[in-house]
N, C-alpha and C positions, 0 to 999 in steps of 0.2 A: 704578416705583420710588418709594418714599415720599420726600417732601420734608421735610427736618429744619429746625428752627428753631435755627440756630447763629449766633453773632455775625457780623455782616456784615464785620468787619475781617479775618476769616479768608479771605474770598473776594477775587477779583480780577476786575474787569470785563473786562480784556483776556484773561486766561487762560480765564475762564468763557465768554466769547464764542466762543473757538476750540473749547472742549469742546462747547458747545451746538450749534455748527455741525456738528461731526462726528456728534453724536448724531442730529441731524435727517436727515443724509445716510445714516447707517449705524446705525439703531437696534438692530440685532441683533448688532452688532460682528463682522461678517463680514470687515471690512477692517482689518487691524492695521498698515497702512502709516502712517508719521508724517506730520505736517503740516509743510511747509516755510514758515518765516517769513523772507522775503528782505528784509533791511534794507540791501541794497546791499553795503557793505564787509564786513558780517558776516551770516551766515545761521544760523538755529536750526532744528534738527529737533526737533519736539515730539512726544512719544509719543501714540499714539491714546488710551491710558488711563493715568492716573496720579493721584496725590493722594488726598484723603479718600475713604474707602470707606463703605459702609453702616454697618458696625460702629463706625467712628470717629465719624461724624456722630451716630449714635444715642447713643454714650457722652457726647459733648460736650453734646448737648441735655439728657440726663438730669442731668448734673453741674450745668449752669447752672440747671436746674429745681430741683434740690435747694437751691442757694444762694438762689434767689428765694423758695422756699416756707418756708425755715427761717431767717429773719433773726436770731433770738435763740438759735439752738442751735449747739453745737459740731458742725462738719461735718468728717468725716475721709474720706480715701481710703486704701484698703488699701495701695496702692503707686502708681506712676505710672499715670495714666489711660490714656495711650497712650505710645508711645516717641517723643515729640517734646518737646524742652525748652521751646519757646515756649508750647505749649498748657499744659504742666504749670506753667510759671511764671505764666501767666495765672490758673490756678485757685488757685494759692497766694496771689496778690494779691487774690483774691476771699475769702480767709479760710479756704480749705480746707487742712487739715493732713494730712500724709502719715504713716501709721502705720509704714511700713517702706520700704526701698529695693527696687530690682529684684532684688536677691540674697536678699531675705527678712530682712535685718538690721533689727532693731526700732529705731525712733526713739521711739515712744510705747508704753509698757508697757500691756498689756491692762487692768491694774488701774486705769488712769486713765480708762477708758471707762465710761459709765453708760448705762442703758437709754433715757434721753431723747435721747442723742446720735444723730446721723445718720452712717451709714457707707456710703460708695459703693463698690460692687464694680467694679473696672476692667473694660475690654473683654476682657482676657485670661481673666477668670473667677478663681476662687480654689479653694483646696483644701477638701475636706470637713472637715478638721480645723479650719481657720480658721472655717468656717461654724458649726461646733459651739461654738467659743469665743464667737462673737458671740451665738449663740442662748442660751447660758448666762448671758450678761450681760443678755439681754432685749432686745437691739437687733433691730429689724425690718429684715431684710436684703433683702427682695425689692423693696421700693418703689423703691429706687435701685440696682438691680442692672443694670449695663450690659454684662454678659457678651454677647459677640458671638454671634448665633444660629448662625454657622458653626462657632464653637468648640463650642457645645452639640451641633451635629450630629455632631461627632467623638465626643463623649461617648456619644451614642446608638448610634453605630456600635460603640464599644467594648463597650457592653452587649449588643448582638446577638452579638458574638464570644464574650463571656463566657458568655452564656446557652446557646451551642452548644458549650461546653467547649473553645474555642480560647484559647490564650495570646495576649495582645495585645502585639505589637511596635510600639513608638511611635518613629517617625522624628522626632527633635527634639533640641533642645539642653536637656540635663537641668536646667540652672540657669535656664532661661527661665521666666517666670511662667506662661505658657500651658501649657508642658509639665509643670511641677510640678502645675498644676491638673488637667490631663488624666490624669496618672499617678495622682493621688489618686482620681479618679473611676473610672478603669479598674481600679485595684487592688481596688475593691469588687466588680467584675464577674468578675474572673478573674486568674490570674497575669499580671504585666505586666513588660516590659523595655524600657528606652530605649536606642536606638542612634543615634549621631550622623550616620553617613555610610556610604558603600559599603564603606570599609575595615573598619569594625566589622561590617558584614554579612558580609564575608569571614571575619572571626574567628569570628562566630557559626556560619557554615557548618562550620568546623573542629570546633566543639563539637558541633554536631548530628550530624556524621558520625563522631564518636568519636575525633577526632584530638587533642583537647585535653581535659583532665580538669576536675573540679569546682574544684580549687584555682585553675586558670588562669581559669576562668569567673568565680569570685568576685573574683579580683584585677582582671581587666580591666573588669568591669562593676560594681565596688563602688559601692554607693549608688544603683544604677539598676535594681534589680529588686525584686520583691515579697518580703516576709518569707516564709520557708519555701518559697522557690522551689526546685522539684525540677528540676535542670538536665537530667535525663534524661527524666522523665515529662512535664514541662511544655513540652518542645520537640518533642513528637510531633505536636501540632496547633497551627498558628500562623496569625495574620492580621495584616496591617499597616495601621496608621493613622498620621496624622502631625500634627505641629504645623502649623497652617494656613498659616504664613508660610514654610515651607521651600521649597527649589527643587523645582518640580514634576517636572522630569526626573530628579532624584536620587531622589525618593520612588518614582517608577515603576521606576527602575533597581534599587532595593533590593527592591521587591516582586517584580519579575521574577527577580532573582537568587535570592531565598529560595524562590520557587516552584520554580525549577530545582534548588535544593538538596534540597527535599523529594522531587522526582522522582528524583533520584540515590539517595536513601535508600529510598524506598517504591515507586517505579515510577509510571508515568503513569496506569495504570488505576485506581489507588486515591487519586489526588492530592486529590480533593475531601474526603476524610476526614483530610487532613493539612495542607492549605493553603486558606485562605478567600480567594477573589478578591473583595476589598472594592472598592467604588467609591472613587475618589479623594476624599480628605477635605480637599483644599486648598480654601481659600475662593475665591469667584469673583473677588474683587478681586486677590488675589495671582496667580491664574492669568492674569487679564487684563493685569495689570501686566507679568508675565513675557513673555506673548505679544507685548505691545506693544513691549517692549524688544527682543525678537527681530526684530520688524518694523523697529525703528529701525536695527538693526545690518545690515540688508540694504542700507542706504544708505552711501555713502562720507562720512566725516566726519573732522575733524582731532583733536578731543578730545571727551570726554564729561564732563558735570558732572551728578552725581546728588545730590539734596538730600534730607535726612532726618535723624532722630535717630541718633546714633552707636551706640545700643544697639537700633536697629530691625532686626529679623531680615529682614523682607521687603525693606527698602531695601538691606541688605548683599548680598542675592542679586541685585538689579538691578545693583549695582556689580560683582559677580562676573561676570555675563554680559558687561557692557561691557568689563571688563578683558581679556577674551579677545581682543578685536579692536583696541583703541586706548587711548591714555593716558586714564585716568579719574580724576576728582577727586571724592571723597565729602565733601560739606560740609553743615553744618546750617543755614547762613543766609548772606546776602550779606556779613555781617561777616567771614567767613573770607577774603574776597577783599580783600587789603590795598591793592593797586594794580594797574596794568596788567601788572606783572611777577610779583608775589608772591601766592601763594595758600596758605592753611593748610588742610590736609585730613586725613582720617582713614584710617589703615591698619587696617581691622577684622581683618585676618588676625593682626596682631601687637598689636592693641589699643593703638595709639599715634598721636599727632598728628604730622603731618609738615609741613614747609614746602618748597614748590617755587618756584623762580624761573624766569622766562621761560615761564610756563605757557601763555600765548597765543602760538601760532606766528605768525610774521610772514608772513601769506598774505593775498591779496585775490582773491576773498572768503574769509574764514575761516568754516569750517562747524563748528558746535558742536551736539552732541547734548545736549538739556536735558530731564531728567525728574526724578521724585521718588517717594518711597515713599508707602504708603497712609495714613500719619499726618502728612503734610506739608501745611500749608495752601497753597492756590493763591497767596495773597498773598506767601509767601516765594519761590515760584518767580518771580513777577513782579519782586520786588525784586532777585533774582539777575540776571535778564534785563536790568533797567534799569541795574544797576551795570556789567555788561559793555558795554552799549550806550554808556555814558558815556565809554568809551575809544575810541569811534569817532565823532568829532564830526560827520562828514558822513553819518551813517546816515539812512535814510528814517524817517519818523514812524510811530508805531504806527497812526495813523488810516489812512495810506496802505497799510500792510501788510494791515490788516483789510479795506480796500476791495478790494484785489487778491484776497483770499481769497473774497469773496462773489460 
C-alpha cells in the first residue's frame, strides 16, 4: 500500500503503534478480532481496522500539495474535502475556500472564478455538469483531482452496465456528494435510479411487477431518476451499484432482493438477460471498517464510542452496527465529552445533537469499544482515549499497555 505524505499531527504514535503491530501479525486481514487495551480500571476494545483510508490520505496529500505549489493563487475546494470537520477546518486555515456546501448550495458564484485559479475536486468526485462549468472557465481540473479510485471503480462498473443496456440502480443517499457524482456519470451510460434502502427496493419491486403505476413511481422517486426514464421498459434489465460508504450487508440484501424480483417476473432460466450480477462496489476501507466493527461486537462491552464527522456516511453505518448491541455515542472529537458524566453526541437518524448524563457506567473494569470512520485522524481517537483515561486516575500507563501487547 502506498505511503502518503500527510501532516504528522493527524497521526498518533500510540494508535499507530497498535495499528502497525496488527498489520505485521496479520498483513492480509484474516483476523478482524479487536485489540484489548487493558488500563486496569478501564479497558478499550480497539477495532482491527479504522481511521484514514487510502482515498482520504490521497486527498489530503493532494490538497496540501496544491497549497504548497500555488502560494500566490486563489485555491478552491468544490465542497468538503472529506466528511471530517477538523480536516476541513485545517484546509480553510491554509487559505482554501469552499465553493459550496455538502448539499450543493453555492457559497462562491462560478462567475468569481478565473482560469488562473486552482480548484480541488474532493475525494467524493463531482458531477459532469460541474466539470463542464470548470472547463468552460478554463480551469485545469485534473492536476488536483482527489477523486477516490474506489469511487471511479463504481463509475466504470456503471459504464459496463450501460454498455450492455442495463438500467443502473444506485444504492445510496441521493443528496450525498458521492451519489450525486455517481448518478451524473451513470446517467451518461444508461437510465439510472437511486434507491436509499431495502424498503425502497420493496417499492421498486411493486413497480416492476406492475402493482404500482407510473404516477406512483414518479412521486416516490422524484428527483432520483434519469430524464425520460421509461418506468416499464427501463426496468426490464437492471444492475445494482452503490455509494461506496453504504452498509455492505444492505447493498447485498438489495441486490439479492431485486434479483429475486426479476426471477419472479421473468423466471430463473432467463435471469441473466434481466439482472446483472455485479461485483460489490463497496470500497475496501468501508468493508474492512464494517467487518472490524462486527469483530468488535463479538466481544462483551459496556458502551461504544464512535468518532467521525456527523455527515460521514461510513461512520454512521459503524454507529448503526454498534447500536444494535449496546449504548453507542457518536462524537466528532474529545470536545464532545464535557466531563466524567456528560457527553454531547449525535443522533444521525434524526439529525440532531443530544446530551446524555451518566454515560460512563460505574463498573470496574469498565469496557469501552472505541473506533472511528475512514475520515477521522488517529490523533482524534487518541485524544478521546486520553480524555476518558483522565477520569480514571489509577489507570496503567500507555507505555505499560504497549509493553503488554508486544
